[in-house]
Biopython code that builds the backbone (N, CA, C, O; Angstrom):
import numpy as np
from Bio.PDB.StructureBuilder import StructureBuilder

atoms = [
    (1, "MET", "N", (-22.672, -44.853, -88.186)),
    (1, "MET", "CA", (-21.396, -45.476, -88.139)),
    (1, "MET", "C", (-20.283, -44.472, -88.570)),
    (1, "MET", "O", (-20.365, -43.897, -89.656)),
    (2, "ASN", "N", (-19.305, -44.278, -87.769)),
    (2, "ASN", "CA", (-18.194, -43.344, -88.082)),
    (2, "ASN", "C", (-17.179, -44.081, -88.918)),
    (2, "ASN", "O", (-16.449, -44.926, -88.398)),
    (3, "MET", "N", (-17.111, -43.783, -90.209)),
    (3, "MET", "CA", (-16.208, -44.527, -91.076)),
    (3, "MET", "C", (-14.675, -44.297, -90.666)),
    (3, "MET", "O", (-13.863, -45.215, -90.781)),
    (4, "ILE", "N", (-14.346, -43.141, -90.223)),
    (4, "ILE", "CA", (-12.939, -42.917, -89.886)),
    (4, "ILE", "C", (-12.589, -43.690, -88.621)),
    (4, "ILE", "O", (-11.555, -44.355, -88.555)),
    (5, "LYS", "N", (-13.460, -43.597, -87.617)),
    (5, "LYS", "CA", (-13.178, -44.278, -86.346)),
    (5, "LYS", "C", (-13.187, -45.798, -86.474)),
    (5, "LYS", "O", (-12.397, -46.474, -85.815)),
    (6, "ASP", "N", (-14.055, -46.336, -87.301)),
    (6, "ASP", "CA", (-14.178, -47.781, -87.423)),
    (6, "ASP", "C", (-13.236, -48.349, -88.407)),
    (6, "ASP", "O", (-13.116, -49.572, -88.478)),
    (7, "LYS", "N", (-12.552, -47.556, -89.178)),
    (7, "LYS", "CA", (-11.651, -48.042, -90.200)),
    (7, "LYS", "C", (-10.272, -48.300, -89.631)),
    (7, "LYS", "O", (-9.563, -47.344, -89.318)),
    (8, "LYS", "N", (-9.854, -49.563, -89.483)),
    (8, "LYS", "CA", (-8.520, -49.854, -89.009)),
    (8, "LYS", "C", (-7.730, -50.538, -90.060)),
    (8, "LYS", "O", (-8.214, -51.446, -90.735)),
    (9, "LYS", "N", (-6.498, -50.099, -90.203)),
    (9, "LYS", "CA", (-5.652, -50.637, -91.195)),
    (9, "LYS", "C", (-4.385, -51.237, -90.474)),
    (9, "LYS", "O", (-3.966, -50.771, -89.415)),
    (10, "PRO", "N", (-3.845, -52.234, -91.081)),
    (10, "PRO", "CA", (-2.589, -52.753, -90.431)),
    (10, "PRO", "C", (-1.442, -51.722, -90.588)),
    (10, "PRO", "O", (-1.332, -51.039, -91.606)),
    (11, "VAL", "N", (-0.616, -51.643, -89.563)),
    (11, "VAL", "CA", (0.536, -50.754, -89.623)),
    (11, "VAL", "C", (1.772, -51.483, -90.050)),
    (11, "VAL", "O", (2.084, -52.586, -89.600)),
    (12, "GLU", "N", (2.440, -50.837, -90.914)),
    (12, "GLU", "CA", (3.676, -51.450, -91.443)),
    (12, "GLU", "C", (4.787, -51.282, -90.380)),
    (12, "GLU", "O", (4.940, -50.204, -89.805)),
    (13, "PHE", "N", (5.530, -52.320, -90.136)),
    (13, "PHE", "CA", (6.683, -52.245, -89.214)),
    (13, "PHE", "C", (7.942, -52.524, -89.960)),
    (13, "PHE", "O", (7.977, -53.420, -90.805)),
    (14, "ARG", "N", (8.973, -51.789, -89.677)),
    (14, "ARG", "CA", (10.316, -51.994, -90.301)),
    (14, "ARG", "C", (11.345, -51.999, -89.176)),
    (14, "ARG", "O", (11.152, -51.357, -88.144)),
    (15, "LYS", "N", (12.429, -52.721, -89.382)),
    (15, "LYS", "CA", (13.546, -52.674, -88.495)),
    (15, "LYS", "C", (14.729, -52.117, -89.263)),
    (15, "LYS", "O", (14.970, -52.433, -90.428)),
    (16, "VAL", "N", (15.472, -51.248, -88.526)),
    (16, "VAL", "CA", (16.715, -50.662, -89.112)),
    (16, "VAL", "C", (17.784, -50.837, -88.064)),
    (16, "VAL", "O", (17.526, -51.192, -86.914)),
    (17, "MET", "N", (18.998, -50.573, -88.510)),
    (17, "MET", "CA", (20.136, -50.598, -87.626)),
    (17, "MET", "C", (20.954, -49.312, -87.965)),
    (17, "MET", "O", (21.744, -49.293, -88.909)),
    (18, "ASP", "N", (20.728, -48.233, -87.150)),
    (18, "ASP", "CA", (21.324, -46.913, -87.492)),
    (18, "ASP", "C", (21.561, -46.216, -86.180)),
    (18, "ASP", "O", (20.617, -45.881, -85.465)),
    (19, "GLU", "N", (22.853, -45.991, -85.854)),
    (19, "GLU", "CA", (23.186, -45.303, -84.601)),
    (19, "GLU", "C", (22.759, -43.832, -84.539)),
    (19, "GLU", "O", (22.718, -43.253, -83.453)),
    (20, "GLU", "N", (22.428, -43.193, -85.735)),
    (20, "GLU", "CA", (22.035, -41.832, -85.676)),
    (20, "GLU", "C", (20.476, -41.661, -85.568)),
    (20, "GLU", "O", (20.029, -40.556, -85.257)),
    (21, "LEU", "N", (19.695, -42.640, -85.796)),
    (21, "LEU", "CA", (18.265, -42.521, -85.711)),
    (21, "LEU", "C", (17.777, -42.832, -84.245)),
    (21, "LEU", "O", (18.442, -43.564, -83.511)),
    (22, "PRO", "N", (16.636, -42.274, -83.858)),
    (22, "PRO", "CA", (16.143, -42.596, -82.518)),
    (22, "PRO", "C", (15.620, -44.032, -82.462)),
    (22, "PRO", "O", (15.470, -44.677, -83.500)),
    (23, "PRO", "N", (15.346, -44.527, -81.278)),
    (23, "PRO", "CA", (14.937, -45.922, -81.052)),
    (23, "PRO", "C", (13.586, -46.270, -81.798)),
    (23, "PRO", "O", (13.445, -47.368, -82.337)),
    (24, "ILE", "N", (12.642, -45.347, -81.813)),
    (24, "ILE", "CA", (11.367, -45.636, -82.456)),
    (24, "ILE", "C", (10.940, -44.404, -83.235)),
    (24, "ILE", "O", (11.061, -43.269, -82.775)),
    (25, "ILE", "N", (10.439, -44.669, -84.423)),
    (25, "ILE", "CA", (9.970, -43.589, -85.300)),
    (25, "ILE", "C", (8.641, -43.979, -85.846)),
    (25, "ILE", "O", (8.462, -45.102, -86.319)),
    (26, "ILE", "N", (7.686, -43.058, -85.791)),
    (26, "ILE", "CA", (6.423, -43.286, -86.497)),
    (26, "ILE", "C", (6.397, -42.313, -87.628)),
    (26, "ILE", "O", (6.544, -41.102, -87.463)),
    (27, "THR", "N", (6.211, -42.870, -88.746)),
    (27, "THR", "CA", (6.263, -42.028, -90.020)),
    (27, "THR", "C", (5.167, -42.584, -90.984)),
    (27, "THR", "O", (4.228, -43.270, -90.579)),
    (28, "MET", "N", (5.354, -42.244, -92.263)),
    (28, "MET", "CA", (4.348, -42.736, -93.225)),
    (28, "MET", "C", (5.061, -43.483, -94.337)),
    (28, "MET", "O", (6.208, -43.189, -94.673)),
    (29, "ASN", "N", (4.363, -44.451, -94.896)),
    (29, "ASN", "CA", (4.936, -45.259, -95.954)),
    (29, "ASN", "C", (4.624, -44.617, -97.320)),
    (29, "ASN", "O", (4.090, -43.509, -97.376)),
    (30, "GLU", "N", (4.948, -45.291, -98.381)),
    (30, "GLU", "CA", (4.731, -44.758, -99.768)),
    (30, "GLU", "C", (3.263, -44.458, -100.037)),
    (30, "GLU", "O", (2.953, -43.630, -100.893)),
    (31, "ASN", "N", (2.365, -45.106, -99.331)),
    (31, "ASN", "CA", (0.885, -44.941, -99.519)),
    (31, "ASN", "C", (0.264, -44.006, -98.514)),
    (31, "ASN", "O", (-0.953, -43.985, -98.329)),
    (32, "ASP", "N", (1.130, -43.215, -97.853)),
    (32, "ASP", "CA", (0.708, -42.244, -96.866)),
    (32, "ASP", "C", (-0.033, -42.923, -95.677)),
    (32, "ASP", "O", (-0.934, -42.337, -95.077)),
    (33, "GLU", "N", (0.368, -44.145, -95.368)),
    (33, "GLU", "CA", (-0.234, -44.913, -94.241)),
    (33, "GLU", "C", (0.843, -44.949, -93.167)),
    (33, "GLU", "O", (2.035, -44.841, -93.455)),
    (34, "PRO", "N", (0.391, -45.107, -91.902)),
    (34, "PRO", "CA", (1.353, -45.206, -90.756)),
    (34, "PRO", "C", (2.351, -46.284, -90.899)),
    (34, "PRO", "O", (2.018, -47.392, -91.320)),
    (35, "LYS", "N", (3.599, -45.991, -90.552)),
    (35, "LYS", "CA", (4.677, -46.958, -90.557)),
    (35, "LYS", "C", (5.452, -46.725, -89.266)),
    (35, "LYS", "O", (5.730, -45.588, -88.886)),
    (36, "MET", "N", (5.785, -47.800, -88.617)),
    (36, "MET", "CA", (6.629, -47.736, -87.372)),
    (36, "MET", "C", (7.984, -48.355, -87.669)),
    (36, "MET", "O", (8.064, -49.477, -88.170)),
    (37, "VAL", "N", (9.036, -47.636, -87.367)),
    (37, "VAL", "CA", (10.365, -48.102, -87.559)),
    (37, "VAL", "C", (11.016, -48.303, -86.230)),
    (37, "VAL", "O", (11.121, -47.367, -85.438)),
    (38, "LEU", "N", (11.480, -49.569, -85.954)),
    (38, "LEU", "CA", (12.203, -49.881, -84.786)),
    (38, "LEU", "C", (13.745, -49.918, -85.139)),
    (38, "LEU", "O", (14.199, -50.641, -86.025)),
    (39, "ASN", "N", (14.452, -49.128, -84.415)),
    (39, "ASN", "CA", (15.903, -49.115, -84.645)),
    (39, "ASN", "C", (16.580, -50.101, -83.755)),
    (39, "ASN", "O", (16.682, -49.881, -82.548)),
    (40, "MET", "N", (17.038, -51.164, -84.306)),
    (40, "MET", "CA", (17.658, -52.250, -83.574)),
    (40, "MET", "C", (18.969, -51.877, -82.928)),
    (40, "MET", "O", (19.460, -52.571, -82.037)),
    (41, "TYR", "N", (19.544, -50.756, -83.393)),
    (41, "TYR", "CA", (20.779, -50.275, -82.708)),
    (41, "TYR", "C", (20.477, -49.998, -81.207)),
    (41, "TYR", "O", (21.353, -50.127, -80.351)),
    (42, "HIS", "N", (19.238, -49.621, -80.925)),
    (42, "HIS", "CA", (18.792, -49.321, -79.550)),
    (42, "HIS", "C", (17.981, -50.469, -78.956)),
    (42, "HIS", "O", (17.133, -50.227, -78.097)),
    (43, "ARG", "N", (18.209, -51.692, -79.377)),
    (43, "ARG", "CA", (17.350, -52.797, -78.915)),
    (43, "ARG", "C", (17.420, -53.050, -77.415)),
    (43, "ARG", "O", (16.440, -53.485, -76.811)),
    (44, "ILE", "N", (18.556, -52.784, -76.825)),
    (44, "ILE", "CA", (18.605, -52.948, -75.368)),
    (44, "ILE", "C", (17.765, -51.942, -74.659)),
    (44, "ILE", "O", (17.064, -52.282, -73.707)),
    (45, "TRP", "N", (17.815, -50.655, -75.111)),
    (45, "TRP", "CA", (16.996, -49.645, -74.492)),
    (45, "TRP", "C", (15.506, -49.939, -74.780)),
    (45, "TRP", "O", (14.678, -49.842, -73.874)),
    (46, "ILE", "N", (15.172, -50.285, -75.985)),
    (46, "ILE", "CA", (13.762, -50.650, -76.332)),
    (46, "ILE", "C", (13.346, -51.796, -75.424)),
    (46, "ILE", "O", (12.248, -51.748, -74.870)),
    (47, "SER", "N", (14.149, -52.798, -75.249)),
    (47, "SER", "CA", (13.742, -53.965, -74.427)),
    (47, "SER", "C", (13.612, -53.583, -73.008)),
    (47, "SER", "O", (12.679, -54.039, -72.348)),
    (48, "LEU", "N", (14.498, -52.761, -72.478)),
    (48, "LEU", "CA", (14.428, -52.374, -71.078)),
    (48, "LEU", "C", (13.188, -51.561, -70.785)),
    (48, "LEU", "O", (12.619, -51.670, -69.699)),
    (49, "HIS", "N", (12.752, -50.732, -71.750)),
    (49, "HIS", "CA", (11.604, -49.884, -71.557)),
    (49, "HIS", "C", (10.332, -50.387, -72.261)),
    (49, "HIS", "O", (9.399, -49.616, -72.484)),
    (50, "ARG", "N", (10.301, -51.618, -72.592)),
    (50, "ARG", "CA", (9.181, -52.217, -73.362)),
    (50, "ARG", "C", (7.747, -52.002, -72.719)),
    (50, "ARG", "O", (6.763, -51.773, -73.422)),
    (51, "LYS", "N", (7.697, -52.086, -71.408)),
    (51, "LYS", "CA", (6.423, -51.891, -70.694)),
    (51, "LYS", "C", (5.960, -50.436, -70.803)),
    (51, "LYS", "O", (4.791, -50.162, -71.079)),
    (52, "THR", "N", (6.890, -49.515, -70.583)),
    (52, "THR", "CA", (6.571, -48.115, -70.719)),
    (52, "THR", "C", (6.167, -47.766, -72.097)),
    (52, "THR", "O", (5.176, -47.064, -72.300)),
    (53, "ILE", "N", (6.931, -48.251, -73.085)),
    (53, "ILE", "CA", (6.640, -47.958, -74.500)),
    (53, "ILE", "C", (5.252, -48.531, -74.861)),
    (53, "ILE", "O", (4.476, -47.876, -75.557)),
    (54, "ALA", "N", (4.953, -49.718, -74.402)),
    (54, "ALA", "CA", (3.625, -50.347, -74.652)),
    (54, "ALA", "C", (2.494, -49.501, -74.037)),
    (54, "ALA", "O", (1.401, -49.393, -74.595)),
    (55, "GLY", "N", (2.796, -48.901, -72.863)),
    (55, "GLY", "CA", (1.782, -48.063, -72.171)),
    (55, "GLY", "C", (1.465, -46.739, -72.835)),
    (55, "GLY", "O", (0.484, -46.070, -72.511)),
    (56, "ILE", "N", (2.348, -46.373, -73.797)),
    (56, "ILE", "CA", (2.063, -45.070, -74.554)),
    (56, "ILE", "C", (0.765, -45.171, -75.278)),
    (56, "ILE", "O", (0.108, -44.151, -75.489)),
    (57, "ILE", "N", (0.356, -46.356, -75.672)),
    (57, "ILE", "CA", (-0.929, -46.521, -76.414)),
    (57, "ILE", "C", (-2.109, -46.066, -75.643)),
    (57, "ILE", "O", (-3.138, -45.707, -76.215)),
    (58, "ASN", "N", (-1.972, -46.077, -74.268)),
    (58, "ASN", "CA", (-3.107, -45.667, -73.417)),
    (58, "ASN", "C", (-3.306, -44.170, -73.430)),
    (58, "ASN", "O", (-4.435, -43.708, -73.262)),
    (59, "VAL", "N", (-2.262, -43.400, -73.623)),
    (59, "VAL", "CA", (-2.362, -41.962, -73.566)),
    (59, "VAL", "C", (-2.239, -41.268, -74.981)),
    (59, "VAL", "O", (-2.551, -40.090, -75.159)),
    (60, "PHE", "N", (-1.789, -42.044, -75.903)),
    (60, "PHE", "CA", (-1.571, -41.496, -77.257)),
    (60, "PHE", "C", (-2.837, -40.923, -77.912)),
    (60, "PHE", "O", (-2.788, -39.823, -78.461)),
    (61, "PRO", "N", (-3.983, -41.651, -77.867)),
    (61, "PRO", "CA", (-5.209, -41.156, -78.470)),
    (61, "PRO", "C", (-5.661, -39.835, -77.865)),
    (61, "PRO", "O", (-6.202, -38.975, -78.559)),
    (62, "GLU", "N", (-5.431, -39.681, -76.542)),
    (62, "GLU", "CA", (-5.806, -38.442, -75.871)),
    (62, "GLU", "C", (-4.980, -37.281, -76.373)),
    (62, "GLU", "O", (-5.509, -36.184, -76.558)),
    (63, "LYS", "N", (-3.674, -37.497, -76.602)),
    (63, "LYS", "CA", (-2.766, -36.490, -77.122)),
    (63, "LYS", "C", (-3.089, -36.085, -78.548)),
    (63, "LYS", "O", (-2.993, -34.917, -78.925)),
    (64, "ILE", "N", (-3.479, -37.096, -79.338)),
    (64, "ILE", "CA", (-3.871, -36.778, -80.736)),
    (64, "ILE", "C", (-5.122, -35.974, -80.714)),
    (64, "ILE", "O", (-5.249, -35.030, -81.495)),
    (65, "ASP", "N", (-6.111, -36.312, -79.811)),
    (65, "ASP", "CA", (-7.304, -35.523, -79.717)),
    (65, "ASP", "C", (-7.030, -34.063, -79.352)),
    (65, "ASP", "O", (-7.674, -33.165, -79.894)),
    (66, "GLU", "N", (-6.075, -33.810, -78.434)),
    (66, "GLU", "CA", (-5.677, -32.489, -78.075)),
    (66, "GLU", "C", (-5.176, -31.661, -79.260)),
    (66, "GLU", "O", (-5.538, -30.499, -79.444)),
    (67, "ILE", "N", (-4.313, -32.325, -80.061)),
    (67, "ILE", "CA", (-3.753, -31.685, -81.270)),
    (67, "ILE", "C", (-4.912, -31.352, -82.212)),
    (67, "ILE", "O", (-5.000, -30.237, -82.727)),
    (68, "LEU", "N", (-5.808, -32.338, -82.435)),
    (68, "LEU", "CA", (-6.902, -32.102, -83.359)),
    (68, "LEU", "C", (-7.837, -31.029, -82.834)),
    (68, "LEU", "O", (-8.254, -30.188, -83.631)),
    (69, "ASP", "N", (-8.210, -30.987, -81.531)),
    (69, "ASP", "CA", (-9.012, -29.979, -80.966)),
    (69, "ASP", "C", (-8.441, -28.579, -81.149)),
    (69, "ASP", "O", (-9.150, -27.634, -81.496)),
    (70, "ASP", "N", (-7.130, -28.476, -80.903)),
    (70, "ASP", "CA", (-6.445, -27.200, -81.051)),
    (70, "ASP", "C", (-6.508, -26.767, -82.507)),
    (70, "ASP", "O", (-6.846, -25.617, -82.788)),
    (71, "PHE", "N", (-6.196, -27.645, -83.425)),
    (71, "PHE", "CA", (-6.218, -27.364, -84.857)),
    (71, "PHE", "C", (-7.643, -26.908, -85.281)),
    (71, "PHE", "O", (-7.798, -25.879, -85.939)),
    (72, "LEU", "N", (-8.685, -27.697, -84.890)),
    (72, "LEU", "CA", (-10.052, -27.334, -85.270)),
    (72, "LEU", "C", (-10.485, -25.992, -84.653)),
    (72, "LEU", "O", (-11.219, -25.216, -85.264)),
    (73, "GLY", "N", (-10.014, -25.752, -83.446)),
    (73, "GLY", "CA", (-10.316, -24.489, -82.822)),
    (73, "GLY", "C", (-9.721, -23.284, -83.600)),
    (73, "GLY", "O", (-10.382, -22.261, -83.784)),
    (74, "GLU", "N", (-8.493, -23.434, -84.037)),
    (74, "GLU", "CA", (-7.870, -22.419, -84.858)),
    (74, "GLU", "C", (-8.579, -22.247, -86.204)),
    (74, "GLU", "O", (-8.747, -21.118, -86.666)),
    (75, "GLN", "N", (-8.995, -23.344, -86.837)),
    (75, "GLN", "CA", (-9.659, -23.305, -88.136)),
    (75, "GLN", "C", (-11.044, -22.590, -87.922)),
    (75, "GLN", "O", (-11.437, -21.766, -88.748)),
    (76, "ARG", "N", (-11.747, -22.896, -86.858)),
    (76, "ARG", "CA", (-13.027, -22.268, -86.568)),
    (76, "ARG", "C", (-12.861, -20.785, -86.390)),
    (76, "ARG", "O", (-13.635, -19.996, -86.931)),
    (77, "ALA", "N", (-11.819, -20.386, -85.608)),
    (77, "ALA", "CA", (-11.640, -18.986, -85.404)),
    (77, "ALA", "C", (-11.267, -18.188, -86.714)),
    (77, "ALA", "O", (-11.668, -17.043, -86.924)),
    (78, "ASN", "N", (-10.508, -18.863, -87.522)),
    (78, "ASN", "CA", (-10.171, -18.298, -88.878)),
    (78, "ASN", "C", (-11.473, -18.143, -89.695)),
    (78, "ASN", "O", (-11.706, -17.121, -90.340)),
    (79, "GLU", "N", (-12.294, -19.177, -89.640)),
    (79, "GLU", "CA", (-13.550, -19.141, -90.420)),
    (79, "GLU", "C", (-14.394, -17.965, -89.954)),
    (79, "GLU", "O", (-14.935, -17.222, -90.773)),
    (80, "LYS", "N", (-14.508, -17.797, -88.654)),
    (80, "LYS", "CA", (-15.356, -16.715, -88.125)),
    (80, "LYS", "C", (-14.800, -15.367, -88.506)),
    (80, "LYS", "O", (-15.563, -14.449, -88.808)),
    (81, "MET", "N", (-13.441, -15.219, -88.500)),
    (81, "MET", "CA", (-12.817, -13.943, -88.924)),
    (81, "MET", "C", (-13.100, -13.661, -90.340)),
    (81, "MET", "O", (-13.267, -12.498, -90.707)),
    (82, "ASP", "N", (-13.168, -14.711, -91.207)),
    (82, "ASP", "CA", (-13.352, -14.532, -92.625)),
    (82, "ASP", "C", (-14.791, -14.035, -92.871)),
    (82, "ASP", "O", (-15.046, -13.342, -93.856)),
    (83, "TRP", "N", (-15.720, -14.388, -91.982)),
    (83, "TRP", "CA", (-17.115, -13.993, -92.145)),
    (83, "TRP", "C", (-17.318, -12.549, -91.701)),
    (83, "TRP", "O", (-18.305, -11.936, -92.109)),
    (84, "ASP", "N", (-16.446, -11.979, -90.894)),
    (84, "ASP", "CA", (-16.594, -10.604, -90.389)),
    (84, "ASP", "C", (-16.170, -9.593, -91.414)),
    (84, "ASP", "O", (-16.229, -8.391, -91.156)),
]
sb = StructureBuilder()
sb.init_structure("model")
sb.init_model(0)
sb.init_chain("A")
sb.init_seg("    ")
for serial, (resi, resn, name, xyz) in enumerate(atoms, 1):
    if name == "N":
        sb.init_residue(resn, " ", resi, " ")
    sb.init_atom(name, np.array(xyz, "f"), 0.0, 1.0, " ", f" {name:<3s}", serial, name[0])
structure = sb.get_structure()
């Protein structure tokens, strides 16, 4: 059993009203857990693109895997250089 993969935590959601912030922000809360901020200043844009935004979840894990694979590849190359 993969503890990281099987461990799901609720995501904190916040709403703000700020013309200078982007429509959606993914950040971390005080406990270093994911937090999503929806900027209601852009609620028309968010509403108009709601289906596209919801579809992001289908490609997001693949993009995170690419980032992780690149990082791990760099770490492995550094490890091998340290051994030489």
